[in-house]
N, C-alpha and C positions, 0 to 999 in steps of 0.2 A: 841344391835346392834353393831357388832365391827367395829372399824376404823383401823384394822391391814390389812396388805396385807396377803392374803391366797393364796393358790395354790403352784405352784412350782415357786419361784423367783428367777430369774438368774441376777446378777449384775455384774459390770466390775471387772475382776479378778477370778470370778468364773469358774470352769471347764464348758465348753460348752458356755460360753459367746460369744466367737468369731463366732460360728455357729449360735447361737440364734440372733444375731443382724443383719444378712443378709438376704436381700430378693433375688428375682431371677434376677433383673437387676444389672449387675455388675458395671454399670455407677455410682452407689451410694454406699457410705459407710458411715453409721451414728452411733452414740455412745449413745444409750439410757442410761438413769440412772438405768433402770431396765427394764426387760421383765418379765411379769407374765404370766406363762402358766395356764389357769384355767381350772379346772376339773368340776366345778359345777357353777350354775348361781350365786350362793353366792360369789364366788370368784370374779366374774365380778363385782358386786356390791360393795363388799369390796374395790376392786382396784380403782373404780371410787370415792367412798368416801373418801379414803386414799389420792389419788392424789389431789383431790380438797382442802382437808385441808391442805395439806402440799404444795400446790402451783406448783405443777408439771404439765405440758402440758400433755394431754393424746393423745394417738394414738390407734387405733383398728386394729387388724391384724387376718385374717384367713389362706388364702392360699399362702401369700407371693407373689402374682403375680401382685400388683399394678404397673402399667407401670411407674409412676412418683415417685413411693416410698412414696407415701403419708401416709403409715402405720408405719412409723417410723419418729422420732425426736431425735435429739442430746439433751441429757439431759432430755429427757422425759420419761413418763411410757408407755410402749407398752402393752396393754391388748391383749393377744394372745389366741383365743379361739380353737386353733386346737386340743387339747386334748378332746374337746367335740365333739364327732363324732358318736353318737348314732343314729341309724335308726330304728323306729317302725312303721310297716305297720298293718292298721286295715282293713281286709277284708270286715267287715260289712259296713263300711262308705266309703271305697274305698280311705282312706286319708293315708298319711305317715307323722309322725312327725320326722323331721330331725334336728339334732343339727347342728349348724352352722360352726362347725370347720371340717366338713368333706369335702373331695375333691371329683371331680366329679366322676372319675372312680370307687371310692370305694362306692359312692352313687348307680351308676348304676348296680354295683355287687350285692349290698344288696338288692335292688329293684328286680333285675332280678330272685333272689331266690324266689319271690313272684309272678312272671309272670307280673310285672307291671314296668312302668317307668315314668319320668317326662320328659318334654321337657328341654334341657339344652344345653350347649356348647360341643365342641370336645376335648379341650385339657385336658388330664387326671389329670393333677395336679392342675387345678384352683380349688379353693375353692367356695362352693356353695353359701357363703355369698354374697360375692361381685358381683358374676355372677347374681344373682337373684335381689338384691336390685337396680342394674343398668339396669335390663331388662332381659337379658339372650337369646342372639340369638343362634340358633343351628340348627341341621338336622331334628328337628320336628317342627319348627317354623310356617310353612306355614299351617300345618294341625291343630295343637294345641295351637298355638300362642306361646309367650315367656314364659320363666320360671316363671317371676312374674305374667303371667296370670293365672297360677294354684295355686297362694299363696293364701291360705285362712285365715291364722292366723300367727302373728309373736309375739313371746316373746321377750321382748326387756328391757334392763335396761336403764332407764332414767338418766338424768343428776344429779338428787338428789340421786341416788342409788336404787330408788324403781323398783320393776319389774312389768311390766304390760303385759297384752295381748291384742294385737290389732286385731280386727276382724270387721265384718260387724255390730257387735252389740255394740261394745265400741271401743273407741279410732279409729273409723273408717277412721279419716282423716290421722291418721298415718299409716294405713293399705295402704290408697291411695298412700300416699308418698313413702311407702316401696317398690311399684311396679313400680320402675324405677327411683326413686329419687337419687339414688347413695348410696353407702355404707359409714357408719360412720357419717352421718350427723345429725340425730336426736337422736341417742342412740346407744346401743351396741345390736344387734340382737343376741339372743343366741338359739332359735330354730324356725323352720318354719314348718307349717301344709300346706302340698300341696295335691291337688287333683291328684291321680295318675292314669294312664291309662294303661289297658292291651296291652301287646305286646308280640309277638312271633318271627315268622321269618320275615325278611324284604329283599327287592332287593336292591342292592348297585351297583354303577357302578363307573368307573374311566376311562377317556379317555384322551390320550395325543396327541399333535399335535406338528409339529416344530414350532420354534418361529417365522418364517416367516408368519405364518398363523394367527399371532395376530390381525391384524386390521380386517379381516373378521370373525374371530371366536368371538371376542369382540362384534361385531355389531350384529351377529346372537344371541349369548347368551343373551345379554341385552334385545332384544324383545322377546325372548322366555321364559326366566326364571320366570319373574313375573306373566305371565298368564298361565303357565303350570299348569296341574292337581295338586292341592294343597296337594295332598298325597306325591309330590316329592319337596323336598328342596334341590336345586342345589347350588354348588358353582363353582367359577371359579378362577384358580391360574395363573397369569401373571408373569412369572419369568425374572430375569435379562437375557439379550441375550446372555451373555456367557454361559447360561445352555443350549441354543437351544431347549427349549420346553415350552409349555403351557399346562395345564391340567384342566379338570372338573371333579368333582366328586359329589356324592348326594346319599341320601337315600330315598327309596320309600316304603310307607306302603301299598303294593299291590303286584299283582303276577308279576314275572320277565318277562314274555312275554308281559305284558302291558308296563312296563318300557321301553323295547325295542322299542316300538312303539313310545313311548312319546320321545325317544332320537333322533328319525329320523332327525330332523333339525341339531342337532350337528354332528351326524355321516356323514351328507351329506355336512358338511363344510371342506373345505381345504382337507388335506391329512392326516387323523389321522394315528398315529404311533402305538398305542397300544389302545386296547379296553378290558376291563375287566366288564363283567356284571355277577352278581351272586346272589344266594339266600342264606343267612347266618342267623344264630340266631342274634337278636338284639344286644346282648352282644358282639358277635363278630365283628360286624359292628362298636360299639364304640371303640374296641381293634384296629381295622384297621385304623379307622380315627384317634385314638390317637397315631398312630406310633409305637405300640407294634409288637414284632417280635414272630413269632411261632418257636419254637425249641423243638424238640422231643415231639411233640403234646401238648406243653405247651405253653401259651401266656407269653412272657417275656416283662415287662417294661423296657425300656432303662433308666437308671438312669438319673434323672434330673441334670443338671449342670447350674452354673451361667454363664451368658455371657452378654455382652453390646448390647443393642437394643434401638431403638427409632421408636415407632409406632404411628400413629395417623391415621385418617380417614375422611370420609364424607358420608353422605346420598344423594343418587341420586333420585330425583322424576321424571325426564323426560329423554329419551333416549339420550346418550351422542352423540354430533354431530361428524362429521368426524374430526374437528380440536382438539377436546378432545382427541379422540382416538389416533390421530397423537402426541399429546403432551405426553400421556401415553406411546407410543412406544419409543418416543426420551428419556424420563427419564430412562426407563429399559434399554435401549441401552447405556446410559451414567452411569449406575449403578456403585457406587464405590466397591460393593461386589457381588459375585454370590448369596449371602443370601438375596439380595433386591427382593422385589416381591409385587405386589399388590394382595389382596384376596377379591374378590367379594362374599358377602353373599346374597342369594335370599331372597326376602322378598315378601309381598303380601299374598293372601290366607286369612286365619282366622285372621292373625296378622293385616292385613290392614283393616279389618271389625270391629275392635274394635275402638271406637271413641277416637280421640287424648286426650280428657280430662277425659276419664273413668279411666285412670292411670296416673301416673307421667310420664310414657314414651310416649313422644309425637310425635315421628317420625313414626306414623303408616302407612302414606300413601307413605312411600318411596317405590320405586321400588325395589331398593337393596342398600347394604352398601358397599363401598370401604374401605379396610383397607391397608395403605402403611407401610410396614414393611422393616426395615434394621436390620442387626445383623453383629457384628464383635467381635474381642477378643482384638485386640491391643488398648490400651488407646491413643496411638498416632494417631489413625485413628479416633478419635471422631469427629473432625471438618468436615471432608468431608461427613461423613455419617449422621450427624446432619443436615448439609446444604441440603444433597440430600432430606432426610425426609420432612423437612420444606418446601423446595423449590416446591416439587411436590404437597404438600398440597395447597399451595398458588396458583400455577399454575392452579390448578382444582377447585379453589373457584368459578369461574363463572358458574360451572356445578354442584355444590353441595350445599346442604342446611343442615346446622347443623352437629354436631358431636355426637358419642356415648359416653355417660359418662364413659363406661367402658374401653374406649380407650383413657384416658385423655392426653391433650396436653398442657404443661405448656407455649408454645409459642403463645397461642391463646389469645389475649387480651380480646376477648368477649365471653370467655369459658361458661359463666352462660346461656347466650341466646343460644349459640351453642347446649348445652346439653339439655336445658329444655324448649327453645321456650315460647310459651304462657302459659306453666304451672310454669313459673319461680315465679311469684308473689304468687301464692297459696302455692309453696313450702316455700317461705320466711315467709308466714304468719304462716305455720305449725311449721317451725324452730322456730320462735319467741314464739309460744306458749309452745312448748316442751323444748326449750333449750334457754331461754331468755339470759342467760349469755354467750352464744356462747362457752359452754365447749368443744363441740365437733368440733373442727376447724383445719383445715389444709389449704394448699395453694389454694385449690379450693374447699372448703366447702361453702355449701349455707349460704350466710349471712342472718341473722335475718332481716326482713323487719323493 
């Protein structure tokens, strides 16, 4: 058993260190002692043992999209699993074994070649590891549940460097915690086994309205979205007033004609400016929702860039009253940037029929989720944007319950209860069992009981 660092180790002064140390949020700039790019599970285990032996704090990274940069640490060792991105589908069992370094779009493409998919998110660059471990909301959630609801087994490196497989037969409590308990809390996940689902063509839509229709549109959407046909998972984007538009989009696993019927309440609201309803291959729907552009019959991914942002959110269990809708409109009218918005993600359907304690993801009964988003580039503009994002969250607290662990917020002093609710103590017991020395810790890691 080696106690050396293996894999590709990048240290300060090495070529590529500056790029390797950065995550997507340009608000943060940290300087790890080393980034270990792991190609095999043994590299991960070696890095855990070496870091503990030499007294270095550990961080775990996959897709570089942690909102609050919990996956980096000054002077720490970053264990990066992004080189581990293999996907193997077994048609006999209908399962896919997915290494945790892969990003969403690459996973969708690999599974599409087999005629299957899993429910996941929409951002093409997000890593499958963090998405799944925190739950995984997306455009199939109302029909198939969260990404973590299709998770059958996790291969994980524990704090002692041992490699285990958690499933319903062994380490079942660790599998339970991995279904919504958040990334990096209990060990380092190196592969997932998912139940995959056949998919072919889907119907999608996008409707845009003038910004002035916001109050009426939001009220209609919030009563329609949670109870509409569960084959449809809709979203709503309310933009800063300077953009003068609002929009709704969604994916339907059914015929286009039925989608048009289901959209009647939205189409009859306000004065829609644009309506686009079409049937496309599922993979093309992921390209469109992911913001890819089609050029000369080929879909082109827009290069990812670092930018400054602050996002948070809240789950909504009951319809927002008129005063809440007025508050939302007022904040969007006073937004410090055209890139400020609120994204509403539809819930309900199968997602809501799974008991709150069946997995670590506790917010099963919410009608929808609101994500508050603000983006900017100038460091001098940090203060007004951070103030806007946190002010709107606080103003809407009377109408929300809890937060999504995948949209972490360092400004919430009660973050543990907000993320995990009545599942928190069970998660703390599991943390104590598998990581009693709190090796896997960061600003909002689950504390051992």
